[in-house]
C-alpha positions as CSV (number, residue, x, y, z in Angstrom):
1,M,12.2,16.4,-7.7
2,K,13.8,14.8,-10.7
3,Q,12.9,11.2,-11.8
4,L,16.5,9.7,-13.2
5,F,16.3,6.1,-13.5
6,R,14.6,4.8,-16.6
7,G,11.3,2.7,-16.6
8,G,9.3,1.8,-13.5
9,I,6.0,1.8,-12.6
10,H,3.2,3.5,-10.3
11,P,1.4,0.4,-8.6
12,D,-0.9,1.5,-5.9
13,D,0.9,1.6,-2.5
14,R,-1.8,0.6,0.1
15,K,0.5,1.8,2.7
16,A,-2.6,3.2,4.5
17,L,-3.8,-0.3,5.5
18,S,-0.8,-0.7,8.0
19,R,0.4,3.1,8.5
20,G,0.3,5.1,11.6
21,G,1.2,4.7,15.2
22,A,4.0,3.0,17.3
23,P,4.6,-0.8,16.3
24,V,3.2,-3.4,18.8
25,P,5.7,-5.6,20.6
26,M,4.4,-9.2,20.3
27,P,5.4,-11.5,23.3
28,A,8.0,-14.0,22.5
29,P,6.4,-17.2,21.7
30,S,6.6,-20.5,23.8
31,R,8.8,-21.9,20.7
32,V,11.2,-20.6,18.4
33,V,13.3,-21.8,15.6
34,I,16.4,-20.3,14.3
35,P,17.4,-21.0,11.0
36,M,21.6,-21.3,10.5
37,S,21.4,-19.3,7.4
38,Q,19.7,-16.1,7.1
39,H,22.2,-14.2,4.8
40,I,24.1,-14.4,1.7
41,G,27.1,-16.5,2.1
42,A,28.2,-19.4,4.0
43,P,25.9,-20.7,6.5
44,C,26.5,-20.8,10.1
45,S,27.1,-24.2,11.9
46,P,25.2,-24.7,15.3
47,L,27.2,-23.7,18.4
48,V,24.6,-25.6,20.6
49,K,23.2,-29.0,20.9
50,V,20.1,-30.2,22.6
51,G,19.6,-29.9,26.2
52,D,21.6,-27.0,26.5
53,A,20.5,-23.8,28.0
54,V,20.6,-20.6,26.4
55,K,20.3,-17.0,27.4
56,L,18.5,-14.3,25.4
57,G,21.2,-12.7,22.9
58,Q,23.5,-15.7,23.0
59,K,25.4,-16.4,19.9
60,I,24.2,-19.8,18.8
61,G,25.9,-20.2,15.3
62,D,28.5,-19.1,13.9
63,G,30.7,-19.6,10.6
64,E,34.1,-19.0,8.4
65,G,34.2,-16.1,5.4
66,V,31.4,-14.2,4.6
67,C,29.1,-15.1,7.6
68,S,26.4,-13.5,9.7
69,P,26.0,-15.5,13.4
70,V,23.0,-16.0,14.7
71,H,21.5,-15.3,18.2
72,A,19.1,-16.8,20.5
73,P,16.2,-14.5,20.9
74,V,14.8,-15.5,24.2
75,S,16.2,-17.6,27.0
76,G,15.3,-21.2,27.2
77,T,16.6,-24.9,26.3
78,V,17.6,-26.1,22.8
79,T,15.0,-29.0,22.0
80,A,16.3,-29.4,18.3
81,V,18.9,-29.1,15.8
82,E,18.0,-30.6,12.6
83,Q,17.0,-29.8,9.1
84,M,13.8,-27.5,9.1
85,T,11.7,-25.5,6.3
86,V,12.3,-22.1,6.2
87,P,10.4,-19.1,4.1
88,G,10.7,-20.1,0.3
89,G,10.1,-23.7,0.9
90,R,13.8,-24.5,1.4
91,Q,15.5,-26.8,4.0
92,C,18.3,-25.8,6.2
93,V,19.8,-26.6,9.7
94,C,17.9,-25.1,12.4
95,V,18.0,-24.4,16.2
96,A,14.6,-25.1,18.0
97,I,14.6,-23.2,21.5
98,E,11.8,-23.9,24.1
99,N,11.4,-20.4,25.8
100,D,11.7,-20.4,29.8
101,G,9.7,-17.0,29.8
102,K,12.4,-15.1,31.7
103,D,14.3,-13.3,28.9
104,T,17.7,-13.9,30.9
105,P,20.4,-11.6,29.0
106,D,23.3,-13.0,27.8
107,P,26.5,-11.5,29.4
108,S,27.8,-10.7,26.2
109,I,25.3,-7.9,25.9
110,K,27.1,-4.4,26.9
111,P,26.3,-1.0,26.2
112,R,28.5,1.5,25.0
113,T,28.4,5.1,25.7
114,T,30.5,6.6,22.5
115,H,31.9,5.4,19.2
116,K,34.1,8.5,18.7
117,G,37.5,7.0,17.8
118,M,36.4,3.8,16.7
119,S,38.0,2.2,13.8
120,A,36.5,0.4,10.6
121,A,37.6,-3.0,11.9
122,E,36.0,-2.3,15.2
123,L,32.8,-1.5,13.8
124,A,32.6,-4.3,11.6
125,D,33.6,-6.7,14.7
126,I,30.4,-5.4,16.6
127,V,28.4,-5.7,13.7
128,R,29.4,-9.1,12.9
129,E,29.1,-10.4,16.4
130,A,25.5,-8.8,16.5
131,G,24.4,-10.7,13.4
132,I,23.4,-7.7,11.5
133,C,23.0,-8.2,7.8
134,G,21.3,-6.1,4.9
135,M,17.9,-6.0,5.9
136,G,16.4,-4.3,2.6
137,G,16.3,-7.7,1.0
138,A,19.9,-8.7,0.1
139,A,20.8,-9.9,3.6
140,Y,24.5,-9.5,2.7
141,P,26.6,-9.5,5.9
142,T,26.7,-5.7,6.9
143,N,30.5,-6.2,8.5
144,S,31.9,-7.0,5.2
145,K,30.2,-3.7,3.4
146,I,31.7,-1.5,6.5
147,L,35.0,-3.2,5.7
148,S,35.2,-2.8,2.1
149,T,33.8,1.0,2.1
150,A,35.8,2.4,4.6
151,G,38.1,5.2,3.4
152,K,37.0,4.8,-0.4
153,T,33.9,6.8,-0.3
154,E,32.7,10.3,0.5
155,T,29.2,9.8,0.3
156,L,27.1,7.5,2.7
157,L,23.9,6.9,0.9
158,I,21.0,5.1,3.0
159,N,18.0,3.7,1.5
160,A,14.8,4.7,3.3
161,C,12.6,4.2,0.0
162,E,10.8,1.1,0.9
163,C,9.0,1.2,-2.5
164,E,6.9,-2.1,-2.4
165,P,3.6,-1.6,-2.0
166,Y,1.6,-2.4,1.4
167,I,5.1,-2.6,3.4
168,T,5.7,0.1,6.2
169,S,8.1,-1.4,8.4
170,D,11.0,1.1,7.6
171,D,8.7,3.6,7.8
172,T,7.8,2.8,11.1
173,V,11.2,2.5,12.4
174,M,12.0,6.1,11.1
175,C,8.8,7.4,12.7
176,T,9.3,5.7,16.0
177,W,13.0,5.8,16.7
178,P,14.4,8.6,14.3
179,E,17.0,9.9,16.6
180,K,18.6,6.3,16.7
181,V,18.4,6.2,12.7
182,I,20.6,9.5,13.0
183,L,22.9,8.3,15.3
184,G,23.2,5.2,13.5
185,A,24.1,7.2,10.2
186,R,26.6,9.0,12.2
187,I,28.2,5.9,13.4
188,V,28.7,4.7,10.0
189,A,29.7,8.0,8.7
190,D,32.3,8.5,11.1
191,V,34.1,5.0,10.7
192,I,34.1,4.9,7.1
193,G,34.9,8.6,6.5
194,A,32.1,9.8,4.6
195,K,32.0,13.6,4.4
196,H,28.1,13.6,3.4
197,T,25.3,11.4,3.9
198,V,22.3,11.3,2.2
199,I,19.0,9.3,3.8
200,A,16.7,8.8,0.8
201,V,13.0,9.1,1.4
202,E,10.0,8.8,-1.2
203,D,7.9,11.5,-1.0
204,N,5.1,8.9,0.4
205,K,6.3,9.1,3.5
206,P,6.3,12.7,5.0
207,E,6.1,11.7,8.8
208,A,9.2,10.2,8.1
209,V,10.9,12.8,6.7
210,E,9.9,15.3,9.4
211,A,10.6,13.1,12.3
212,L,14.4,12.4,10.6
213,R,15.1,16.3,10.1
214,S,13.7,17.1,13.6
215,K,16.2,15.4,14.8
216,L,19.3,16.7,12.6
217,G,19.2,19.5,15.3
218,G,20.5,22.0,12.7
219,N,23.7,20.0,11.3
220,E,24.2,19.8,7.8
221,D,26.1,16.4,7.7
222,I,22.9,14.7,6.8
223,E,20.5,15.3,4.1
224,V,17.0,13.7,4.0
225,R,16.5,13.8,0.3
226,V,13.0,13.4,-0.7
227,L,12.5,11.2,-4.0
228,P,9.4,10.8,-6.3
229,T,7.5,7.7,-5.7
230,R,7.9,5.1,-8.1
231,Y,8.8,1.4,-8.0
232,P,11.4,0.3,-7.7
233,Q,13.3,3.5,-6.6
234,G,14.7,1.5,-3.7
235,A,16.4,-0.8,-5.8
236,K,20.4,-0.5,-5.4
237,K,21.4,1.0,-9.0
238,Q,18.2,2.8,-9.3
239,L,18.5,4.6,-6.3
240,I,22.3,5.5,-6.7
241,L,21.2,6.9,-10.3
242,A,18.3,8.9,-9.0
243,V,20.6,10.6,-6.1
244,T,24.2,11.1,-7.6
245,G,23.6,10.8,-11.5
246,R,25.9,7.9,-11.3
247,E,25.2,4.5,-13.2
248,V,26.4,1.8,-11.6
249,A,28.3,-1.1,-14.0
250,P,26.9,-4.6,-14.3
251,G,29.0,-6.5,-11.7
252,A,30.6,-3.4,-10.2
253,R,30.1,-2.9,-6.1
254,T,27.5,0.0,-5.3
255,G,29.7,1.4,-2.5
256,A,28.4,2.8,0.7
257,L,24.7,1.8,0.4
258,F,22.9,0.5,3.6
259,N,19.4,0.1,4.4
260,V,17.6,2.4,6.9
261,T,16.6,-0.4,9.4
262,T,19.9,-1.9,9.2
263,I,21.4,1.4,10.1
264,Y,19.1,1.4,13.1
265,S,20.3,-1.8,14.1
266,I,23.7,-0.9,13.9
267,C,22.9,2.1,16.5
268,R,21.6,-0.5,18.8
269,A,24.6,-2.7,18.6
270,V,27.0,0.1,19.2
271,Y,25.2,1.9,22.2
272,E,23.1,-1.0,23.6
273,G,25.1,-4.0,23.1
274,L,22.0,-5.6,21.3
275,P,22.3,-8.5,18.7
276,L,19.7,-8.9,16.2
277,T,17.2,-10.8,17.8
278,E,14.0,-9.0,16.9
279,K,12.7,-6.7,14.1
280,V,9.8,-5.0,13.2
281,V,7.6,-6.5,10.3
282,T,4.5,-5.4,8.9
283,V,1.4,-7.8,9.1
284,T,-1.1,-6.3,6.4
285,G,-3.1,-6.9,3.4
286,E,-6.7,-7.0,2.6
287,G,-6.9,-10.6,4.3
288,A,-5.4,-9.3,7.7
289,N,-8.0,-8.4,10.4
290,E,-5.9,-5.9,11.8
291,P,-3.1,-4.8,9.7
292,K,-0.1,-3.1,11.9
293,N,3.6,-3.2,12.4
294,V,4.9,-5.7,14.9
295,I,8.0,-6.0,17.1
296,V,8.5,-9.6,17.0
297,R,11.3,-12.1,17.9
298,I,13.3,-13.6,14.9
299,G,12.3,-17.4,14.9
300,T,8.6,-16.6,15.8
301,P,6.3,-19.0,13.0
302,L,4.4,-17.1,10.7
303,E,1.3,-18.0,12.0
304,E,1.6,-17.2,15.8
305,L,2.5,-13.7,14.1
306,L,-0.6,-13.4,12.3
307,K,-2.7,-14.8,15.0
308,F,-1.1,-12.0,17.1
309,A,-2.1,-9.4,14.6
310,G,-5.8,-10.4,14.7
311,G,-5.7,-13.4,12.2
312,M,-6.5,-13.7,8.7
313,K,-10.1,-13.5,7.0
314,E,-11.6,-16.5,5.5
315,E,-11.1,-14.8,1.8
316,T,-7.5,-14.9,2.3
317,C,-6.0,-16.6,-0.8
318,K,-2.3,-16.5,-0.6
319,V,0.2,-15.2,2.3
320,V,3.6,-13.6,0.9
321,C,6.5,-13.1,3.1
322,G,7.8,-9.3,1.5
323,G,5.9,-7.4,-1.0
324,P,3.7,-8.3,-3.8
325,M,6.4,-7.5,-6.5
326,M,9.2,-9.3,-4.9
327,G,7.9,-11.5,-2.1
328,T,7.7,-15.1,-1.8
329,A,4.4,-17.1,-1.3
330,Q,4.5,-19.3,1.5
331,G,2.5,-22.6,1.5
332,D,3.9,-23.5,5.1
333,L,2.9,-21.0,7.9
334,S,4.8,-22.8,10.7
335,V,8.0,-21.6,9.1
336,P,10.0,-18.7,11.0
337,V,10.5,-15.0,10.7
338,V,14.1,-14.1,9.6
339,K,16.3,-11.4,9.6
340,G,15.1,-10.6,6.0
341,T,11.5,-10.7,7.0
342,N,10.3,-7.5,6.8
343,A,6.4,-7.9,5.8
344,V,3.8,-10.6,6.0
345,L,1.0,-9.9,3.3
346,C,-2.3,-11.4,3.3
347,L,-3.9,-11.3,-0.2
348,T,-7.6,-12.0,-1.0
349,D,-7.5,-11.2,-5.0
350,P,-5.8,-13.7,-6.6
351,A,-4.1,-12.7,-10.2
352,P,-6.3,-14.2,-12.8
353,A,-4.6,-16.9,-14.8
354,A,-4.4,-16.4,-18.5
355,E,-6.0,-19.7,-20.1
356,N,-3.5,-18.9,-23.1
357,P,-0.8,-16.0,-22.4
358,T,0.3,-14.2,-25.4
359,C,2.6,-11.4,-26.2
360,I,0.9,-9.1,-28.5
361,R,4.2,-7.1,-29.4
362,C,3.2,-4.0,-27.5
363,G,6.3,-2.8,-25.9
364,K,4.9,-2.3,-22.5
365,C,7.5,-4.6,-20.7
366,I,10.6,-2.7,-22.5
367,K,9.5,0.4,-21.6
368,A,8.8,-0.7,-17.8
369,C,11.9,-2.6,-17.1
370,P,14.1,-0.2,-15.2
371,M,17.5,-2.3,-16.3
372,G,16.8,-1.5,-19.6
373,L,16.4,-5.1,-20.9
374,Q,14.1,-6.5,-23.7
375,P,12.0,-8.7,-21.6
376,L,10.0,-10.0,-24.8
377,Q,13.5,-11.1,-26.3
378,L,14.8,-12.8,-23.1
379,Y,11.2,-14.8,-22.8
380,R,11.4,-16.2,-26.2
381,Y,15.3,-17.0,-25.7
382,V,14.7,-18.6,-22.3
383,N,11.7,-20.8,-23.6
384,A,14.1,-21.7,-26.8
385,G,16.9,-22.8,-24.4
386,M,19.4,-20.1,-26.4
387,K,21.8,-19.5,-23.6
388,D,24.3,-17.5,-25.9
389,E,21.3,-14.8,-26.5
390,L,20.3,-15.1,-22.8
391,E,24.0,-14.0,-22.0
392,R,24.4,-11.2,-24.8
393,F,20.6,-10.0,-24.2
394,N,22.0,-9.4,-20.5
395,L,19.8,-11.9,-18.5
396,E,21.7,-12.0,-15.6
397,D,21.2,-8.2,-15.1
398,C,17.3,-8.9,-14.3
399,M,16.7,-8.0,-10.9
400,E,13.4,-9.5,-10.9
401,C,11.5,-6.5,-10.1
402,G,8.3,-7.9,-11.5
403,C,7.7,-4.5,-13.7
404,C,7.3,-6.3,-16.8
405,S,4.8,-8.7,-15.4
406,Y,2.7,-6.2,-14.1
407,V,2.3,-4.2,-17.3
408,C,1.9,-7.1,-19.5
409,P,-1.7,-7.2,-21.1
410,G,-0.9,-10.8,-22.2
411,R,-0.3,-12.0,-18.7
412,L,2.8,-13.8,-19.7
413,P,4.8,-15.5,-16.8
414,L,7.9,-13.2,-17.4
415,V,9.6,-13.1,-14.2
416,E,9.3,-16.8,-13.4
417,T,10.7,-17.7,-17.2
418,F,13.8,-15.4,-16.3
419,K,14.2,-17.2,-12.9
420,A,14.4,-20.4,-14.8
421,G,16.5,-18.8,-17.4
422,K,19.0,-17.8,-14.7
423,K,19.0,-21.5,-13.5
424,L,19.5,-22.7,-17.2
425,L,23.1,-20.3,-17.4
426,K,24.2,-21.3,-13.9
427,E,23.8,-25.2,-14.6
428,G,25.4,-24.5,-18.2
429,K,28.6,-22.8,-16.3
430,R,29.1,-25.8,-14.0
431,K,29.7,-28.3,-16.9
């Protein structure tokens, strides 16, 4: 196995905490909160008002342009349509639903028996109406990607690397429903006209590799490609380079690249008629009493998900949505699970803060950067407010993976500084 992308790191993956066994279904909570913006693009506008009765799977929000509709994850009554706090601490319009406990399905849920003969436009419409967006972190509406890649690519690439430490939700999906992952891959490949499909999996997931290969039925249309474990293997540009040897230019599209759980969700939307109302979420970390993977309704408060998973230990110092490298710390556990939530991480060992962060010019950050940037120089230019130099040294190519911060012996707040630098550049362009 050849490692092609530059830089990267080898953090302890700590996936054994939550790995193993089928995901545990969590009963739907008594109240759910559905944000109208869970994706990249235009936010949805609510299609319901307070007092309306809704059914499971009913579309309750939609919008124009690049937008991903949202659906009721339970049947019940709308109790609020207002600004609420969502993961990350931002505010957006949300719809709150009181669960009636019946899970009465919406009549729009209609299974299909085949995808043969389906056009790209037809699949894109099904995927859009199901509210599916990228579940590997980007949350870009998947229907747009289907339309933009149809007839323009020979290879469909499915990202099953799941390179962030702790997280095992994608791994669990592959081990539990490998036949749906394979079928979802064939649906997309058939419709966009891809002749070859590669499912890229890191070598720390042998059970998933075996499960997927067991469902191929001797066919060679899909290759399960095993890659060496290295963070951030699952980043789109690094994955494309590792699998194809092709470098993606800054600003260029990455083509037919889909997250494995997105592919699984496409299969369910096509053959079961199901919109995206639930997902597998990893609850883990040294502060979690019972680390596990949970099938949870979108809109479930984080505090209820944590309680279902056995609660947190007293020594828990931080709760993070996502992984330790790129996740977001949560100060409010009443916020809901959203489409992009793949893990809830309970940490007990806070990173020691440096009293006087100092660069010792060791160059480790430069060696670790998978984008080939110079974090040391960028850090200085941000602090000096040198916008021209930030552009010249390609700050906007930084994907905030955290490799530089991870290896820095001086404990400089590199990623936080680069985020501030990007904001500085954006504000400058608005003027």
